[in-house]
N, C-alpha and C positions, 0 to 999 in steps of 0.2 A: 501557495498557489490554490486557487479555487476552481472547482469543476461542478458542472450542473448535471444532475442525473437524467439520463435519457429514459425513455419508456422501457420498463422492464429490467432496468439495471439493478444489480445487487452490489453491495460494497466490495465483495472480493473480485468481481468483474472490473470494477473501476480500478482498484488496486493493481490488478494484473495489467491493465491497459496503460496505467501510468508508470508504475514501478517495474513491471516485468515479472513480478512474483508476488505471492500473497503471504508467504510465511513471514510473520513478524510485521508485515505492513498493515494488514487489517486491524491489529491490535493498536498500532500506533495512530491510525486514522480514527479509530473509535475513541482513543483517549483525547485526541484533539477536538472531537466533535460530540460533546455531552448531549445526551438524549437522542442520538442518531440510532442507537440500538432499539429504542422504544418503537421505531417505525416498522420493524419487522424485516424479513429477509429481502423483500422486493421494495426498493425505494420509490417514493412518489416522484413522477416526472417533474423536473424543475427544482428539485431539492438541491440547495447549494452545500457543498461539502468542502470543507477546508482540509487540504492535503499538506502535512508537514513536509519540510525539506529534509528528506532522509538520504544520507550519502552512504553508498556501499562501504563495507569496511575494507581497509587496506588489505591487499592480499600479500602474503608473505611467500616468497619463492625459496625453497630449500634446495641448495645445490649439494649434490652427493658426488664426492670424488672417489672413483673406483681405485685409483692408484695414486700413491704419493710421489 
């Protein structure tokens, strides 16, 4: 998916808006967009950013039985 930076956008704001979190997402987007880090913290309006398809990890539910 591609998104276009709006005025005053930072990469972590875009990651939070799209993915709902920034931990690990910002790094993945930077890896997919070489030279994006060279632009500085505030992106230029109109910059096209390629967002990789990142799926959340499967959550494991542990069931604890108190009595046998």
